C-alpha positions as CSV (number, residue, x, y, z in Angstrom):
1,M,14.3,-22.6,4.9
2,T,12.5,-23.2,8.2
3,Y,9.3,-21.6,9.3
4,K,11.1,-19.7,12.0
5,T,13.6,-18.2,9.5
6,S,10.8,-17.2,7.2
7,F,9.0,-15.5,10.1
8,V,12.1,-13.7,11.2
9,R,12.7,-12.4,7.7
10,L,9.1,-11.2,7.3
11,L,9.3,-9.5,10.7
12,V,12.5,-7.7,9.8
13,I,11.2,-6.6,6.4
14,T,8.0,-5.3,8.1
15,L,9.9,-3.4,10.8
16,L,12.2,-1.8,8.1
17,S,9.1,-0.8,6.1
18,I,7.5,0.8,9.2
19,S,10.8,2.6,10.1
20,I,11.1,4.0,6.6
21,L,7.5,5.2,6.5
22,A,7.8,6.7,10.0
23,C,10.7,8.8,8.8
24,S,9.0,10.1,5.8
25,G,5.8,11.4,7.3
26,G,4.1,9.9,4.2
27,K,3.4,13.2,2.5
28,E,4.6,13.6,-1.0
29,S,4.5,17.4,-0.7
30,D,7.1,17.3,2.1
31,L,9.7,15.3,0.1
32,I,12.8,16.7,-1.6
33,Y,13.2,15.4,-5.1
34,D,16.5,15.3,-7.1
35,N,16.5,14.8,-10.9
36,K,16.9,11.0,-10.7
37,T,14.1,10.7,-8.1
38,Q,11.8,12.8,-10.3
39,E,12.5,10.6,-13.3
40,R,11.7,7.4,-11.2
41,Y,8.5,9.1,-10.0
42,A,7.4,10.0,-13.4
43,K,8.1,6.5,-14.8
44,S,6.3,4.7,-11.9
45,G,3.3,7.0,-11.7
46,G,3.3,6.4,-7.9
47,S,4.3,7.8,-4.6
48,I,7.8,8.0,-3.4
49,L,8.4,7.5,0.3
50,G,11.4,8.2,2.3
51,G,12.5,11.7,1.0
52,E,15.6,12.3,-1.1
53,G,17.1,9.0,-2.1
54,G,14.1,7.2,-0.5
55,I,12.4,4.1,-1.7
56,N,9.6,3.9,-4.1
57,L,7.3,1.1,-3.0
58,L,6.1,0.8,-6.6
59,D,9.6,0.0,-7.7
60,L,9.4,-3.1,-5.5
61,G,6.5,-4.3,-7.5
62,N,8.7,-5.5,-10.4
63,N,8.6,-9.2,-10.6
64,K,12.0,-9.2,-12.4
65,P,15.1,-9.3,-10.3
66,Q,17.2,-6.2,-10.4
67,D,20.9,-6.0,-9.4
68,G,20.8,-9.6,-8.3
69,G,17.8,-8.9,-6.0
70,V,14.6,-10.9,-5.9
71,G,11.2,-9.6,-7.1
72,I,8.2,-9.5,-4.9
73,G,6.1,-12.6,-4.2
74,V,2.8,-11.1,-5.3
75,N,1.3,-9.7,-8.5
76,S,3.0,-6.4,-9.3
77,F,-0.1,-4.9,-10.9
78,L,-2.2,-5.6,-7.9
79,W,0.6,-4.2,-5.6
80,R,0.8,-1.0,-7.6
81,A,-3.0,-0.7,-8.0
82,S,-3.5,-1.2,-4.3
83,L,-1.0,1.6,-3.4
84,D,-2.6,3.9,-6.1
85,T,-6.1,3.3,-4.8
86,I,-5.4,4.0,-1.2
87,A,-2.8,6.7,-1.8
88,F,-4.9,9.3,0.0
89,M,-4.5,7.4,3.3
90,P,-1.4,7.4,5.4
91,L,0.5,4.1,5.3
92,T,1.5,2.3,8.5
93,S,3.0,-0.7,6.9
94,A,3.6,-2.0,3.3
95,D,5.2,-5.4,2.9
96,P,5.8,-6.0,-0.9
97,F,7.1,-9.5,-0.2
98,G,4.1,-10.7,1.8
99,G,1.6,-8.6,-0.1
100,V,0.2,-6.7,3.0
101,I,-0.6,-3.0,3.1
102,I,-1.9,-1.5,6.3
103,T,-3.0,2.1,6.5
104,D,-3.3,4.4,9.5
105,W,-6.6,6.0,10.5
106,Y,-7.8,8.5,8.0
107,S,-10.6,11.1,8.6
108,P,-12.1,12.7,5.5
109,E,-12.3,16.5,5.5
110,E,-16.1,16.5,5.2
111,T,-16.6,14.0,8.2
112,K,-14.1,14.7,10.9
113,A,-16.2,12.7,13.4
114,E,-15.5,9.5,11.5
115,R,-12.2,7.8,10.6
116,F,-11.3,4.8,8.5
117,K,-8.5,2.2,8.3
118,V,-7.8,-0.2,5.5
119,N,-5.9,-3.5,5.3
120,V,-5.2,-4.9,1.8
121,F,-3.9,-8.4,1.2
122,I,-2.6,-9.5,-2.1
123,L,-3.0,-13.2,-2.2
124,G,-0.7,-14.4,-5.1
125,R,1.3,-13.8,-8.2
126,D,-1.7,-14.0,-10.7
127,L,-3.9,-11.1,-11.7
128,R,-7.2,-12.6,-10.7
129,A,-10.4,-11.3,-9.2
130,D,-9.8,-13.4,-6.0
131,G,-6.2,-12.2,-5.8
132,V,-6.9,-9.3,-3.5
133,R,-8.8,-8.9,-0.2
134,A,-9.6,-5.6,1.5
135,S,-10.8,-5.1,5.0
136,V,-12.2,-1.7,6.0
137,F,-12.6,-0.5,9.6
138,K,-14.6,2.5,10.8
139,Q,-14.8,4.4,14.0
140,K,-17.0,7.3,15.1
141,R,-16.5,9.9,17.9
142,D,-18.7,9.4,20.9
143,V,-20.1,12.2,23.1
144,T,-16.9,12.2,25.2
145,G,-14.7,12.6,22.2
146,G,-13.3,9.1,22.2
147,W,-13.4,6.7,19.2
148,I,-15.7,3.8,19.1
149,D,-16.0,1.0,16.5
150,A,-18.8,1.4,14.0
151,K,-20.3,-1.0,11.5
152,V,-19.0,-0.9,8.0
153,D,-21.2,-1.7,5.1
154,P,-20.0,-5.2,3.8
155,K,-20.0,-3.8,0.3
156,T,-17.3,-1.3,1.1
157,G,-14.5,-3.9,1.1
158,T,-15.8,-5.4,-2.1
159,E,-16.0,-2.0,-3.8
160,L,-12.4,-1.2,-2.7
161,E,-11.3,-4.6,-4.1
162,D,-13.1,-3.8,-7.4
163,A,-11.4,-0.4,-7.6
164,I,-8.0,-2.1,-7.1
165,L,-8.8,-4.7,-9.8
166,T,-9.9,-2.0,-12.2
167,R,-6.7,0.0,-11.6
168,A,-4.6,-3.2,-11.9
169,R,-6.2,-3.9,-15.3
170,Q,-5.4,-0.4,-16.5
171,L,-1.8,-0.8,-15.4
172,R,-1.5,-4.1,-17.2
173,I,-3.0,-2.7,-20.4
174,S,-0.7,0.3,-20.3
175,S,2.4,-1.8,-19.7
176,S,1.7,-4.0,-22.8
177,E,1.4,-1.0,-25.1
């Protein structure tokens, strides 16, 4: 497969993911659940996007092919743990094949004058400490009401990575029981 073909496939998957997420609004409380969807939700322990009959991004985290399909190219525990850890933030893009999760801006209730954005990159198929990278971006409101970039403590990204790794270990332990 050529580089151009790989790039086109990645682009199509990313655009499809964005389209699906845009349709859902990203709020679990707004989704309609049927019995089958509720069962999938309970088993996965994750968030279902796309409304009734929608996709569960956590289901894509299985490394085993299903129905002739292909599993994702990154560690499924890191994928699931990343989604769990940043579940409170709205997703802009989630590419389970490339291991990229991008959130939209999020303002905590207690600090409406600040907002944060996170990019998570899962770097391989192994559950390793260096298998995940998180970038955190911050903006503050200026006196005119516009957003300006603000400095983020370098430890913030590392702490987010540690939280993802801790959750991934929990998921791995619970799956082996």
